[in-house]
N, C-alpha and C positions, 0 to 999 in steps of 0.2 A: 598556282594560286595558294599553295601552302605557305603559311607565314614563316615557319621554321622547318628546315630540313632536319634529318637525323643528326647531322653534324652540328646544326645550329642549336638544337635542343639541349645539347650538352654545353653550349657556349657559356650560359650564365653560371653553370657550376665551375667552369674553368676561369672565369673572370677574376674571382677573388684571389686565387693562387697566383695569377699573373698581373695583379694590380690593374685590371681592366674594367671598363664599364660599357655596357650595351646602351648606347644613347639613342633615344627616339625623338626625332624632331618633326614638328608640324611644318610641312612645306606648302600645304594647300588646304583651305577650308572653305566650304560652300554651304550656306543655309538658305532654304526656301520655305517660306511660311512657317517659321519656327518661333514660337513664343512672341509673336508680334513683329518679327523681322521678316518682311516680305521677301527680300533677297539681299544676300551679302556674299561677297567672294573675297578670298584672301589667297595670294600666291599666283604665280604665273600660270598654273594649270587652270585656274578659274577666273583670274583677273588679268587679261592680256596687257593692261596698262601698268601692271605692277613692276617695280624695279627689276631689271634682269639679273641684278646681283643677288636678289633674294633667294636663298637656298636653305631656308629653315633656320636662320639666325635669330637672335633676340629681336623682338619687335615691341613697339609701343602702340596701344590702341587708345585713341583719344575720343572723347564724347561727353556730351552733357549728361546730367543725371537722367536715368531711365532711357538712355539712348540704346542700351542693349549690350553693354560691355560684359556684364556677368552672364548674359545669355550665351556668349561665346564659350565660356567655361562650361555652362550647362549643356550646350550642344555637344562639345567634345566628350563630356562624361556620358551623355545619353547615347552617343554613337558607339562607345565602347561597352557600357554596362547597363544601359537602359534606365539610368538614374540621373538626377541633376547633380550639380557640383556639391550640394549639401548632403547627398546620399539618399534623397527622397525619390521613390519610384512612382508616386502618385501625383506628380506635379503636372500643371496644365501645359500641354505642348501646342495646342491649337492657338491660332490668332483669334483674339476676342474683339467683339464690336464694342463701341462706346457704352452700350448697355450691359456689357459683361457676358454676353452670349457668344458661343463659338461660331465662327463663320463656317457654314456648311459647304461641302463639296470640294474643299481644298486638299491638296496633297502636300504633306509636310515631310521634308527630307533634310538630312545632313550628310555631307560628303567630306572626306578628308584624304589627303595624301600624306603618308608618313615615311620618313627616312629612318631606317633602322640600321645602325652602324655599330660595329665593335670598336671601341676606343681604347687607347693606351694613355696613361697619365704621363705627362712630361713635367708638370709641377703639381703640387697638391690641388690647385684650383683650375689648371688648364688641361685641356684634352686635345688629342690629335686624331683624325680619322685613320682608320686602318682598313675597314671593309664596310661597304654600304649596300643596302637593298631598299627598293621602294615597295610600299604597300598601299593599295587604294581600298578604302572602306566606304560603304554607303548603306544608309538605313532609311527606309521610307515608311511613314505612318499615314495611313489613309482610311477613310470611312468605307464601310462595307454596306452596300445597298442591295437588297434581295427582292425580287419580284415573286410573291407567293402565288400559288396556283389559284386561279379564279379571281385574282386581283389585277386591276389595270395599271396600278402604280407601284413603284418600288418602295420598300420600307427600309429604314435604317436598322441594321441588325448588329452593329458593333464596329470594331476596328481591326485592321490587319497591319502586320509589320513585315516588311520585306527586307531581306539582307543580301548584300552583294560584297564580294571580295574580288578585287581586280576586275570589276565589271561583270563577274559571273554570279548568277543567283545561287544562293546557298541557304540551307535550312538554319533555323535559329540555333539549334543545338550545335551544329557544326560551326556556326559563326562564333558562338560563345567558347567553344573548345579552342578555336584558333586564337581568339583574344587571350584566353587563359594561358596559351603557350608562350606568350610574351611575359605576362606577369599577372598575379591575382588582382582582383578588384581592391582588396584591402591595401596592397602595396602601392597601387596606382594612386589611391586617395592620399596615402601617406606622402607620396613623392610629388604630387601635383599641386598641393595647396599648403601654403606656409602656416595656416592656422589650424589645419586638420588635427595634428598631433596634440596641440595644447588645448584646443577648445571642444573637439568633437569626440575624443576618446575618453573612456573612463580611466581614472587614475591607475587602476590595477592593470589595464591593458597597456597604458603608457609605461608602467614599470616593467611589465613583461617584455616589451619591445626593447627597452634600454638594456635589460639584463641579457637578452638574446644577442644584441649587437655588441655590447661591451664586455659581457661575461660577468658572472656573479663571483663573489668572494667566498670560497669555501671556509667552513669552520676551522679546518686544519691549517689553512693559510693564516687566519687570524691568530690562532693559538701559537703558531710558530713565530709570530712577529714579536712576542713578548715572553720573557722568562717568568713573569708574574703569572701568566696563564698556563704554565706547564702542567699543573696538576688538575686543570679543569676537566679533561676527559675522565679522570677517575671520579671526580665529583659528579659529573653528569650520569655516569653508570648506564650509558646507552640511551638516555633520554635526550630530547631536543632541548635547546636553550630555553625556548618559551615554556615547554612543559615543566622543566626543572624549576624555572622561576616561579611558576604557579604552585608547584609542590612545596617549594621552600617557603613562599609567602604564606601559604595556608598552614604549614606546620608551625611557622613563627607565631601566627595568630593563636593557634591552639596552645602552644607552649606558654605564651604570655597569659592566656586565660588561666591555665593551670598554675602558673607561678602566683597569680593573684589569689587563687583559691586556697593554696596550701597553708599560708599563715592562719587563715580562718579555721581550717580543719584542725591544725595543731592546737589552737586556742580552745576549740570545742572539746577535743580529746583531753586536754589538760584540766579543764573545768569539770569533766566527768570522772576523774580519777578518784577512787574512794580512799579515805584515810585509814591506815592500818598501823597497829602497834606491836602485835604478837609476832613471834618467830614462826615462819611457815613449817620448818622441820619439826619443831616441838609440837605444833598443832597436829601435824600429820602422824607423828608417833602415837600421840594420845588417841587420835581417831582410829588408828589401826587396832589399838588395844581394846577400845570400846566395841568395835565390830566383832572382835573375837569373843568378848563376853556375851554379846547378843546371840552369836551363833550357838554358843553352849546353851543359852536359855531356850532357844528354839528347839534344840535337840531334846532338852528336858521336857518341853511341852509335847513334843511328838511321842515321847515314851509314855507320858501319862495318857495322852489321847488314844494311843494304840496299845492299850493294855492287852494281855494275853487272851482272856475270855471274850473281851469285846471283839478282838480280831477274829476269833473262831466263829462267834455268832455272825459277825459281818460277812465272813466267807460263806456261811450257810445261807444267809439272806440273798447273796448274789446267785447261789445255785438255784434257789427257789424261783427267783425272778427269771432266770434263764429257762427253767422248765415251763413257767407260765407263758413266756413268749413263744416257745415251741408249740404249745397247745393252741394258742391263738392263731399262729400261722397255719397249723394243720386244719383248723376249722375254716379258715379263709380259703385254703386250697380246695377243699371239698365243695364249698359254695361256688367258687369260680369255675370248677369243672362242669357243674350242672348248667350254670348260666352260659358257658361257652357253647355247649351243644345247641341250646335254644337260640343263641345269637346267630350261629351259623345257619340254622333253619330260617330265622327271620331274614337274614341277608338274602338267601335264595328266594324266599317269598317276595321280598321287595323287588328283586330283579325281575321275577316273573310278572309281578303286578305292573311294573314300569313298561315291560314289553307289551302286555295286554292293553295298557292305556295308550301307548303309541299306535298300536294296530287299530284301536277304536277311533282315535283321532284321524288316522289316515283314511279309514273308510268313510268317516263323516265328511271329509273333504271331497272324496271321489263321487259320492252320491249326488250332490248338487251339480257337479260338472256333467254327469251322465244325464240328469234331468234336463239341464240346459241344452245339451246336444239333441235330445229327443224332441224338445219343443221346437228347436230350430229346424229339424227335419220335417216335423209336421207342417210348419209354415211353408217350407219350400215345396213339399208335396202338394199342398193346397194351391200354391201358385202354379204348379205344373198342370194340375187338373183344370184350373181356370183357363190357362193358355190353350190346353187341348181342346176344350169346348169352343173357345173363340175361333181357333183355326178350323175346327170341324164345321163350324157354322158359315164359313166363308163360301160364297157362290162365285161362279165364273161370270165375268162381265165381258161381253163381246168387244172387240177392238173397234174403236171409233176411227173412221177414215180408212178402213181396210179395203174399201171398194174403189179407191183411187190409187193410181200408180205413183209411187214416190218420185220417180225419175221424170216422167213426162206430164203428169197431172191429169191423164185421161182415165175415164172410168173403166174398171177391169171387168172381164167376163164373170158371169155368175158362178161357173164351176170353180174358177180360181178364188173367188171370194169365199165360197163354202170351204174349200180346201184350207185356206189360210185360217179361217175361224176354227175349223176342226183341229188343226195343228196347235193353235194357241190354247184351245180348251184341253187338249191332251197334256201339254206342258204344264198347265195349271194344276191338273189332277195329280200329275206325277210329283210336282214340287210339294203339293199339299200332303200327299201320302208320305213323302220323305220327312217332312217336318213333324207329322203326327208320330211316325216311327221313332224319331229321335227323342220326342217327349216320352213315349212309352218306355224306351230303353233307359232314359235318365230316371224316370219314375221307378222302374224296377230296381235300379241301383240304390235309390233312396230308400225303397222299401226293405231291401236286404240289410242295409245299414241300420234302419229303424228297428227291425226285428232283433238284430244282434245287440243293439243298445238296450232294448227292453229286457232281453234275457240277462244282460250284464247288470242292469239295475236291480232286478229281482235277486240275483246272486249277492249283490252288495248289501241289499237290505237284510237278507238272511245272515250274511257275514257280520253285519253290524249288531244284530240281535245276539249272535253267539259271542261276539267280543264283549258286549256289555255284560252278558251273564258271567263270562269268565272273569272279567274285571271285578264284578261284585263278589264272586266266590273267593277270589284271591285276596280281596280287601278284608273279608271276614276272617280268613286264615291268618293274615298278618296281624290283625287286631288281637286274635286269640293268643298268638305267640308273644306279643308284647305283654299281655296280661299275665301269661305264665312266667315270664322273666321277672316281672315285678313281684309276683307271689313268692318266687324262690328267694329273691333278695330280701324280702320281709321275713319269711319263715325261717331262713337259715342265715340270718345276719351274724357275721363273725364277731361283731361287737358285743353281742349277747353272750354272757358267760355259760360255758358248759359245766357239766358236773365235775369234771377233773379241774377246770379252771377255778371253781369255787373252793375245791380242796386246797389248791396252791395258794389262793388268796388268804385262807384261814391260817395256813402255816406261816405266810409272810408277816401277817399282823402279830402273830405270837412272838416271832423272832425279833421284830422291831421293838415290841414292848420290853422284852428282856434286855436288849441293847440300851434302851433309854434308862432303865433302872441302873445298869452298870455305870452309865455316864454321869448320872446324878451324884453318884458316890465320889467321882473324881472332880466335881465342879470346884470345890474349894481349892484343891491343889492347882488346878488350871488358872484360877483367878490370881493366885499369888505369882505364878510364873508370868502371867500376862502383865501384871503391874510392874514387874522387874523389867520386862521387855520394853514397856512403854517409857519407863524412866530412862533406859539406855537410848531409846530412839530420840528423846528430847536432847540429851547431851550430844549425840551423834549429829543431829540437825544443826545445833549451834556451831559445832566444829566445821561441818561442811559449808555452812554459810560464811564463816570466817575465811576458810581456804578459798572459797569462790571469790570473795572480795580481793584477796591477795592475787589470785590468777587474773582477775579483771584489771587490777592496777598494773601487773606485769605486762599484760596484753596491750594496755594503753601506752605504757612507756615504750614498748616495742613499736607500736604504731607511730608514735611521735618520731622515733629514730628513723623509721622507714620513710616518713614524710620528709624529714630533713635531708635524707640521702637522695630521695627523688628530686627534691628542690635543687640540690647541687648538680645532679645529672642533667636536669632540664636547663639550668642556667648554662652549663657547659655546651649542651646541644644548641641552645639559642645563639651562643657566641659563634659556634661553627656555622650555623645557617646564615648568620650575618656576614661571615667571611665568604661563604659561597655566593650570596646575593651580590656582594661587592665584586667578586670575580666575574659574575655574569654581566653586571653593569659595565665593568671595565671591558669585557669582551665585546659587548654591544657597542660601546663608544668607539672602540678600535675598528669594528667592522663597519660602522657608519662612516667613519673617517676614510677608511681604505676604499670602500665601495664608492663613496661620493667622489673621491679624488680620481678613481679609475674612470668613472663615467664622464665626469666633467673634463677630463684630459682629452676626450675624443672630440670636443667641440670648441669652437673659437669664441663664440659669444654666449651661447646657451649654458646655463647652469641648472642643476636639478636638486631640489630638496627631497630626499628620499626617506627621511625619518622625521617623526614629530615627537617631542618629549611631552608626555601628558602630565596632568596635575599630580598624579600619584607617583611620578618618577619613571613610570614605564615608558618604553620607546615603541611607538606605533609606526607601521610602515605607511608611506604615502608616496606621491610622485607629483611634484609641483615644479613647473618651469619658472625659472627666475633669471634675472640679469642684474649683476652687481647688487644682489640682495633684495631687489624689488620683484615681487611676484608678478606673474604674467598678466592678470587682470588689471594691475595698476600701471603697466607700461603703456607708453603712447603708441599710436598706430605704427609709426616708422620703426620704432624699436621692435615691435612684435613682428613686423614683416622681415627685417634682417635676421632676427633670431630664428624665425621659422625657416628662412633660407639656409641658415647655418645648420639647422637640424637636418634639412633635406639633403645637404651635401654629405653629411655623415651617413645618413640612411642610404643614399644612392651608392656610396662606396661599399656599404655592407651587402646590399641586395644585388649589386652589380648591374643596375639599370638606372637610367636617367631620362624619364619622360618629360614632356613640356610642363613648365610650371606656370600656372595662371596666378599673377600677383595683383590682387585687387588693392585699391587705395594706394597705388604706386606714387601718386602725386605727393603723398605725405612723407616720402623717403628722399632725403637729399642725395644719398649715394647707395645704390643697391649692392648687396654683397654678391660676389660672383658665385656661380654654381656650376656643377658639371653639366646640367641639363639646360635646354633652351628656356628662356624666360619670355613670357608673354605678359607684358606690363599693361594693366588696365588703369587708365589715368582719366580723372574727371577734368574736363576742360569746357568752359563756357564758349570757347571759340568754335566748337564743332557741335552742331545740332544733331548730326548723324555720325556714325562711326568713321573714324579716320585712322589709317594704319601707316606707321612709319617704321622702317628698319633701324635698329639701334646700331650705330657704327662703333 
């Protein structure tokens, strides 16, 4: 039942190296209730009247429109992969009524007999058998009706799919694994439909397949094809072509912007240059001389200001100020020492007060809890007393019907009646005494708990009174300590002068007055020196301003020179970038030409447009099927069919497999292109209302 043995599984890998193809031919096909076809048979296995010579060769299927020609392709695809020929898995399999509803209770099935053979090429388009094996596939799609428990009728609960290989039932997963052993679904779709590649695949997938089959052109091959491109690797510096093109274009735009801004900057700097007439060296020499004169005048002013007696008195003033500061610090230290002792006592008092407050709060919480428990016990003891009295008041009631035998219904003797009543009364008294004893025991336990709680409540109330008294006493102690600290701070304020501080203050005022008298005598001399210094500062400022204008002009001229140098460098870089872009464009043009030629050489009719030149000159990747310059959508149906067959021939040679090809609209083609695989031509013909099959000779 296995489709491919271990030897067969390596067959497809060996085919390419031996120029061989594994050809799959459809030698039998049978449809029952599939997409409106009630029954159809193809091949001697299913149609006994079929030509005996039919062994899976090319066939033509004739029929009017909607006769079911495409349904054959859908059935073959569904048998292999569970999808129609368009690749849709959700298509309608069932036969529909004229109203569009599926006919219930039908079994829908497709069977096929495949001939799988390893082939060797004798000509590019002709093949000869070398080894052949048969494979029978069958898939059944049926409704599932289930009779639920308690229901008289069966209900529709879905569908089932049954799979068979060589007549043996097999699971769906094993079935799919066996089919995949021949070829994947993607490859089957590519090789069984002439329009699949051009119309159903995304252009990127089409391009990937072509590059896989025909091989890509490496950058090294393109560069080696032209001496002009020899220095391109150095230009790229490890970047890809596209990345370097983007970098170069972005840099060109930035340089162009800079080149446009530089003349504006030069003009701005030129217009801001100050006019100068004096010589910078002469001005600098004169400025140095004036600064020396000013330094000498400053020294003279310092000598006058720091006269000998004034310096001596100033020194004594600093000594007095130091002694005054020491006295102030001493007073502050004494006051701080007294307040520190009281603050420590205050901290301890606050801590004890907090502890007493927490204890009082805790007791205040416990007292209501104890009172609530006592009230609860009083209520429960009252309930017990009530229950005790109710039970104690209960009286024995003689048993009604005790004089009649429960078994036979006859009246009992008097002695037996009295014995029964006495026994019942004894049991009543015993049960009553037991219940009263239980109440007494429970009441005693409640009383013990009640007495304990009452004693605890008295202790808590006494403890609360003591806690409140302690809290009140500690509060008074804390308040007294706070008052004591405030009194110390007021009575011994270090800001208030002491006797020694007053003495130092008197000495300080006397020395300051003496210094002021000495300074007044030097005022005239200091004024003269100050006027001299001010005059020198004016001349120095004028010279510094002149030198600043000279430096500003020199800096501006240097900036202009730098901008012009930058302009030359940017222009040179721009030219180099243009050269690099030209190299990249030349590389791209060569790669486009080489890759297009390589791929097109693999096909007889089909041609491919692999690159598109955009408005900005960039070259974008694409993949469009053409023929003699005409794109695929604009080709007529006949051309599309033959170009599709041309592509299938190349693809079959690459993948080493040639499954049956279903060719729709074959009537529009004068002469079909030969292919390695079997051709099933679907032809519209008004002469046949139902499907008619003929083998192509």
